[in-house]
N, C-alpha and C positions, 0 to 999 in steps of 0.2 A: 706643249698642248694643254696640259692641266692648268698651267699658270693663268692662261687666258680664258679658261672655262668659266662660264657663268654659273655652273653648278658647284655650290659650296663644298659638297662632299669630295669632289675631285680637285677643286681649286686649292683647298687647304689640306690635301692629303699629305701626311708626313713623309719626308724624303730621307731622313736619317734617324738613327737610334734616339738622338736627343729630342727629336720632334714628337715622339710617341708620348701620349699621356696616359697615366694610370698603369703603366707596365714597366716601371723602372727596374725592378729586380730581373724580369725576364730579359729586358734589353741589355742590361749590364752583364748578365751571365753569358749571353750569346756573343756580345762584343768582346768579352775577355777570351772566349774560346777561339774566336777568329784571330784576335791579336796574338795569342800564344800558339797559333797554328795547330789547334786541337779540334778541328772541325769534324763532327760525326758524319757517318755515311748518310743519315737521314734525320731531319727534324720533323716533329709532329706538334702542330699548334692546334689547340682546342679552346673553345670558348663560345659564348653566345654571339649572335649576329652583330656585326658592326663594331667589334672591339679592336679590330686591327690585324686579324690573322693573315689575310692576303697581303695587306700593306707591309707587315713585318716580313713576310716571305720575299717580297721584292726588295726590301731594304737589305736583307741577308744576301740576296743575289747580287745587289750592287756592291755590298761590302766585300764579297768574294772576288768580283770581277772588275772593280773600278781600276782604270788605268793609272790613277794617281796613288794607288795603294790605300790600305785601310786608314792609316794615320792622316791621310790627306783626302778623305772621302768627299766626293763632290757634294756641294750643298746648293750653290747658286749657279755657277758656271759649270754645266754638266759636261763630262767627257762623252765620247762617242758611245761607249758601252752603257753608261748610266742613262743617257738619253733614250737609247733603244730599249732598255729594260723598263723604263717608266711608260713608254708607249707600247709595250708588249710586242715589240718587233725585232728583238734580238735573236739572231740565228742560233745561238747556243742555249737560249733559255726557252724551254718548252712548257707552256702553260696549258693544262687540261682541266676543263670543267667536267668533273666526274658525274655531275647531275644529268648531263646530256650525253656524255660519252662514257658509258660504264661497262661496255662489253670487253671481252678478252681480245678482240681485234684491235681495239684502241690501245691497250697496254702492249700488245705485240709491236705496234708502231714505235712505242717508247723504247722497247728493248732493241729494236732494229736501229733506232736513232743513237742508242748508247754505244754502239760498237765502234763508232768513229770519234776520234779525238776532237776537242773544240777547235773551231777554225779561227776565232778572233778574240778569245778570252782564256782565262786560266781554267775555268770549270764549266762543264756542262751541267745545267741544273734543271730538274723536272719539278714543276710546281703543280700539285694535284689538289685543286680546290673541291670542297665537299666530298672528300675521298671516301666517306662512309657509304656513298652511293655505288661504289664499284661492286661488281658481282664477285662471287666466291672464285670463279674461274679466273677473273682478272687479277685478283689478289694472288692466287696461286702462281700465275705466270710471272708475277713480279718478285716473288719471294726469294728466289736464288740470286737474282741480280741485286736485290736490296741488301742481302746478307754480305755478298762479296763483290761490290761494284768496282769498276776501274778507279784509279786514284783521282781522275779528272771528273768523276760523276758524283753528283749529290742530289738527294731527294728532299723535297719539302712538302709535307702533307698538311692540309688544313681541314678541320671538320667542326661542325656544331654538335655532333652526336658521337662522342668518343666510344660509347658502349657498343656501337655497331661496327667498329673497326676490329678485325680479328686480333686476338691477343698475340698471335705469332708475328704480326706486323708491328704492334705497339712495342713489343719487347726488343725489336731491332731498331727502334728510333729513340732519339733523345726528345723526350716529351716536355712541352711547356704549356701550362694552363693559363690562358689569359683571362684575367678577372674582369668583372664588370667595373666600369669607371665610377668612382665615387661621385656622388651628386655635387659636392662642393667643387671638385676638380672640373667636372663637366660644365658646371655653371660658369666658372671663371673662363673656361676655354671658349664657350660660345658667346660670352659677353665680349671677350676680346675680338672675336671675329665679327660680331655685330658692330663694334666700334670701327674696325678696319673697313667694313662695308658701308659705314656711315648710316646705319639703319636706326630708326627710332622705335625701340622696343623697351618696354618697362621691365624692371627686374622681376616683377610678379609674373609677367608673361614668359620670361626666360625660365623661371622656376617651373612653370607648368610644362614647358617644352622638356626640361630635364626629367620631370616626373614621367611624362608619356614615353620618353625614349628608353626608360628602364636600363640605364647604364650603357646604351649603345651610342657611340660617337656619330656613326653614320646616320642613324635615325634622328639624332638631335640636330645635325646639320641640315638634313632634308626638311625637317619641320621648320627650322629657322628660315630656310630658303623659301619655303611655301608661304610662311607668314610675311616675309618681306615683299614677296611678289604680289601679295593681296592688297598692299597698302597703296593709297593714292598719294599724291604729292603733299608733303608736310603733315601726313597722318601718322599717328603713333599706334603701334601694336600694344594695346593695353590688355589687362587680364580679361576683361569682358569680351573684347573682340577675339582674343586668342581662343577662348572657350568655344565661341561660335565656329571659328575656322577649324579647330581640331576636334569638334564633337564632344567637348567635355562641359560640364556644368559647374556652377558655383557650389563649392563644398559646403558653404554655410546653409544653402537650401536643404541639403541632405541632413545636416545636423538639426535643423528646425524640424524636419520631418521625423527624425528619430525621436526627438523630444515629444512630439505630438503623439507618436505611437505609444510611448510610455504613459502618456496622460489619457489615452483612450479616445482622442478626438478623431473619430472615424471620418467625418465629413471633411475636415481640414487636411487630414492625411491624403485623401484621395485628390483633393484640390491641388495640393502642392505637387504630388506625383504627376498629375496631368499637365501641370505647367512645365515640369521638367521634360516630360515626354514630348510636348509640343515644341520644345527647343531642338528637337531632332536627335535626342539621345537614344541610342539603341538599348533595348531591354537588358542584354548581356552586359553592356558597359555599366548600366545602372546597378545591376546586381553585384558586379565586381567592385564597384566603388562602395556599395553598401557593406560588402564583406570586409573591405579594408577599414571602413569606419567602425564596424563591430570590434575589429582587432584593437583599434586605438582606444575605444571605450573600455575594453577589458584590461589593457596593459598601459594605460596612460601614465600611471604612477612610475612605471619603469622606463618611460621614454623621455627624450628631450626633443626640443624643437628641431634640432639638426638631424636626429635619428629618423624622423619621418620622411626624409628625402624630398623635402619641399612640398609634400603632399598637403600640409596644413600651414596656414599663416599664424601669426601670433594670436590674433583674436579667436580663431577657430580652435587652436590648441587650448587656450584658456577656457573656452566655452565647454569643450568636451570634458575637461578636468572638473569643472563645476557640476555638470550634469551627472557624470559618472559616480559622484559621491552618493547619489540617491538611487543608484541602480544595483541590485543584487547580482553577484557574479554568476549565479545559476541561471538567471534570466538571460544574460549575455551569451552564455554557453548554448542555451536553447536557441537564441537568435542565430548564432553561428550555424547550428545544425540545420535549422530551417532554411537558411540562406543557401547553404551548400546543396541541400535537396532541391531547392527551386532552380538553382543553376543547372542541375542535371535535367530537371523537368522541362526547361526551355527548349531542349533538343527534340522533344516528342510532342509538344503542343503546337497547334496550328496558329493560335492567337496568343503570342507572347505577352502582349500588353495586358490583356485580361488576367493572365497568369500572375503577372506582377502585382496587380491590384488585389487579387485574392491572397497573395503572399503577405502583403502589408496588413490586410485585415486579420489574417491568421496570427500575425505577430502580436497584435493587441490582446489576443487571448493568452499569449505566453507571458506577457508582462504581469507583474504582481499587481499593478494598477490596471484593472480591467476597464474595458470601454464602458462609458456611462450608460448606454442602453442596456448592456448586459447586466450591469449592477442593478438597474431599476427592475429589470425582468426578474432577477433572482430575489430581490426584496419582496416583490409582489407574490412570488411563489413560495416565499419563506424557506428558501434553500440557502445553504451556506456553501461558499466556495472552498476549495482545498486550501488548507492553511500552511502546509509545509511543502517543500520541494519534491519529496518523493511522490506525494499524492498528485501534485501538479504534473510531474513527468509522466505518471501513469495515464493521465488523461490525454496525452499526445503520443501517438505512435509514429516513430520516424522510419520504421521499416516499410519498404515498398515491396510489393510482390510482382514480379515480372512474368507475365504470361506471354511467352515468346513462341507462338505457334502460328503457322500459316502466314499471317501478315505482320508478325512481330509487333503486335499491339500491346503497349504497356499500360497496365492498370495500377493505379496507386490506391493504397488503402487510405481512407479518410479518417480524420480524427473524430473521436466521440465527443458529443456535446456534454456540457456540465450537468444539464438537467435531463429529466426523463422525457421531456417533450421534444419534438423535432423543431427545426428552424422556424417553421411557421406556427408553432404552438398547437398543431393538430394532434389528434390522438394517433397512437401507433397503429399502423396497418399490418395485418398478417396476410402475406401473399403465399398461397399454397399451390398454385398452379400457373402454367403458362397462359392459359385462357383468362385467368383472373388478372394477371399482369397486363394483358392486352386491354381488358375491360377498364382497369384503373387508369391506364394511359389515355383512354378515350374520355373517361370522366374528368380527369385532370386537364383535359385539352392539351396534352403533350402530342401535338400533331406530327412532329417530326419522328418521335419514337414510335408512335402508332403506325406510321407509314412504313418504317423499317421492319417492325415486327410483323406487319401484315404481308409485305411483299418480298423482303430480302432475307428473312431469317428462317432457318429450318431447325426446329427443336430436336436435339438428340437426347438430352436428359434434363430433368428439372428436379432438384433436391432442395433441402433446406439451405437457404443462403448460397446456393450454387446453381448456376445455369450453364449447361453445355450445349453449344449450338454449332451448326455449319451455316454457310452463307454463300450467296452468289456475288459476282464481281461488282454489283451495284450498291453493296452495303457501304454506308457512309463511314469514313475513317474515324470519326469521333463518336460512333455509336456506343462502344463499350464505355468510354469515359462518361458520356451523358447519361446512359442508363444506370451506371453504378452510382452516380451522384444522386439521381432521382430516387433510386431504391433506398439509399441511405437516408435521404430526407423523409421518405414515407415510412420506413420501418425502424429507423434508429439502429440499424444493424449493417455490418459490412457484407457485401455480396461479391462473390467471385464469379466472373464470367469468362469462360474458356472456349476456345475454338477446337473443333474436332474434325478429323478427316472422315469420320462416318458420314453417310449421306443425310441422315436425319429424316424427320417427318416432312411432309409437304408443308409449304408455307400456308398461312391462313388464307391468303388470296387463292392459292391453288386448290385448297380444300373446298372453298366456296365454289370455285369454277367446276371442280369434279362433281360436287354435289348437285350443281345446276345441270350438268350433262346427264347425270344419272336420273334426275327428276324428269328431264325432257324425254329420255328413253322410256321411262315408266309411263308417262302420259301417252306416248305414241302407241303403247301396247293396250291402252284402255279401249273398251267398246265405244265409249262416247266419242273419242277422237276418230276411230275408224268409221263410224256412222257419219260423222261430220265431213270427212273426206269424200265419202260417197256422194254427198249432196253438193260439196264444193271442192272438186278435184284440184283446182289451181291454188287452193289455200295453202299457207305455209305457217308452221308454228314459230312464233317469234319470242314469246316469253311465257313463263308460268309463275303465277303467284298463289301461294298457299293461303288458306284461310287462317285467321288468328288462332283458332282452336287446334288446327292441324300443326301449326308451328310449335305449339306448346306440347 
């Protein structure tokens, strides 16, 4: 069945120990134990996805039950048992996907199944894939059978998360850790398959597939399959086309962007990033690629072309090496910290694209070569920039303060600017009350903030650089972030905005409404209004306007 499958991951699935790639030691050890008739009660295979755990389990099952014996294990012309094992239809081989069948009832079926001797083979074998998903009760029910099984019964467990498997189970198994496939081995493997399939794929495109697959054979074959299916007749899958298909961008673009950040070319940095974004690159993919690039810049002298796992070509490797000579290590360390922080930030912001642009702009302030505009501003103000790393680091605070109350809204502390003026060069504003804050939002034409403060915010407490509020369900989810940013711009100080379970004061809108109601009631009590109603009984009070002097 698999031979004729059009899916490469199934078509080229290893059938013997010799077919496995990158797992030579594991395969040889297991083969020797079977050959010497020293088969353990249970095997435990662990490793990342796609390295061959389930495949190895089936090969072991074949090796134990092949009608031709281990020395003549079926390779091409399969015996009845081997054929049935490959097709998952053997009566004595019980495969269980623990991800979907994790209850104690499912394991009881196994135990019941184990009471009877095999009907057509030497061993009954239980293969439990993703075994870490089994419940505690399910593991407990298996424990006794696993420790003292009948001679004809063998267990094979496979998992990607070994830490979730109970230690009492691990200690009763012969454990084998399957490693990631080396990039060079995986490259040779998929290149050979490409040739067998008569596919037109460049070596650079194959290297990109190897990089994306991260040591997983199955992922590499699936990506290759996808790439071949996307081609028209006589078309070649080159690097450029592969980047579009797999959602990756040219690494040289990122290196150019990195260089421009160091030079402080703000406009060009944003232009290049937007080109990358327009190619359909997800913000998280961009940040992860940038993080990898920072690592290469920091450790390029310790790396070789081969050790980058095909992430860089020769020209990119050389370019990074040249640029890194002019970059201080402390700057790269700060870049790394900022990038990690931004990666975390992407999970809480609504517009990830804008967050990336702000991240790139912030990096230019970290670089020892500051942006041109900032340099000009500082020269005009006759201020000097920090000259050593310690002062530079003090001007950037990497700690974030999480306010996890009510709606779990996270507020990040913002970095202090180098000068005593705010971003717009305006004088520092001192905000001493909630009413003053509302008035400033009005003057600054911050319509959105003004609306939220007016209708959806109930003040609980207002202190220096700290505001405690309650709110209704209509409050915008970005309110805290937006208000914090504006407060920092206006005051050059960090503000902490927290949510309280206390009811708080009435909103500004409600206060105005209540004041209006009170005013109406007071007017209705006046002699003027009463006399007016006597003359015009059908009249109705619609609105009340105070004279200017009365308002004051």
